C-alpha positions as CSV (number, residue, x, y, z in Angstrom):
1,R,-15.7,10.7,12.8
2,A,-14.6,9.8,9.3
3,L,-14.1,5.9,10.2
4,N,-17.8,5.8,11.3
5,V,-18.6,6.9,8.1
6,W,-16.8,3.3,6.9
7,S,-18.1,1.5,9.4
8,D,-21.8,2.4,9.0
9,V,-21.5,1.1,5.6
10,T,-19.1,-1.8,5.5
11,P,-18.5,-4.7,8.0
12,L,-15.1,-2.8,8.5
13,T,-14.6,-2.0,12.9
14,F,-11.8,0.7,13.9
15,H,-9.7,0.4,17.1
16,K,-7.2,3.4,17.8
17,L,-3.3,0.7,18.8
18,H,-0.9,2.9,20.7
19,E,1.4,0.6,19.8
20,G,2.0,-2.0,17.2
21,N,0.7,-2.7,13.5
22,A,-3.0,-2.9,12.6
23,D,-4.3,-3.8,9.2
24,I,-5.4,-0.3,8.4
25,M,-2.2,1.9,9.0
26,I,-3.3,6.0,8.3
27,S,-0.2,8.2,8.2
28,F,0.7,11.7,7.4
29,G,3.8,11.8,5.6
30,T,5.6,14.7,3.1
31,K,6.9,13.7,-0.7
32,E,8.5,10.6,-0.8
33,H,7.3,9.0,2.5
34,G,8.1,5.4,1.6
35,D,5.7,3.9,-0.3
36,Y,7.3,4.5,-4.1
37,N,4.1,6.5,-4.5
38,P,5.6,10.1,-3.4
39,F,3.3,13.4,-2.4
40,D,3.7,16.6,-4.5
41,G,3.9,19.4,-1.7
42,P,0.6,21.7,-1.5
43,N,-2.2,21.6,-3.6
44,G,-1.4,18.6,-5.4
45,L,-2.6,14.7,-4.7
46,L,-4.3,15.0,-1.1
47,A,-3.8,11.2,-0.5
48,H,-3.7,7.8,-1.4
49,A,-4.6,4.3,-0.1
50,Y,-4.2,0.6,-1.1
51,P,-6.1,-2.1,-1.4
52,P,-5.9,-4.7,1.7
53,G,-3.0,-7.3,1.3
54,P,0.4,-7.6,3.5
55,G,2.9,-5.1,3.8
56,I,1.3,-1.4,2.6
57,G,-2.3,-3.2,1.8
58,G,-5.0,-1.1,3.4
59,D,-3.3,1.9,4.7
60,T,-3.9,5.4,3.8
61,H,-1.9,8.3,3.7
62,F,-2.6,12.0,3.6
63,D,0.0,14.6,2.4
64,E,1.4,16.4,5.2
65,E,2.2,19.6,3.4
66,E,-1.5,20.2,2.1
67,H,-3.7,23.2,4.2
68,W,-6.2,20.2,6.0
69,T,-9.5,22.3,7.9
70,K,-12.5,21.0,10.2
71,D,-14.1,23.6,8.0
72,S,-14.4,24.0,4.0
73,S,-11.7,27.1,3.8
74,M,-9.5,24.7,2.4
75,Y,-9.3,20.9,2.3
76,N,-11.8,19.7,5.0
77,L,-9.8,16.3,6.4
78,F,-13.3,14.3,7.2
79,I,-14.0,15.4,3.5
80,V,-11.0,13.4,2.1
81,A,-10.9,10.6,4.3
82,A,-14.8,9.6,4.3
């Protein structure tokens, strides 16, 4: 659903891959998760993303230790992603 928000207002199109690498990789991680920008645990930094480019360029990372929800009870994943 959040990707539809992006594709409605940008020239981006999204396709789910079951293997391999995409231009934009979306993942959940904790603390140091391989990009030298560690998450800080619950109730802090929610996510970060990188501009287009090689390697992690275009990737989006979400803090796995946050309490993600579909409603407004904690951190709504749709709102943060969109």
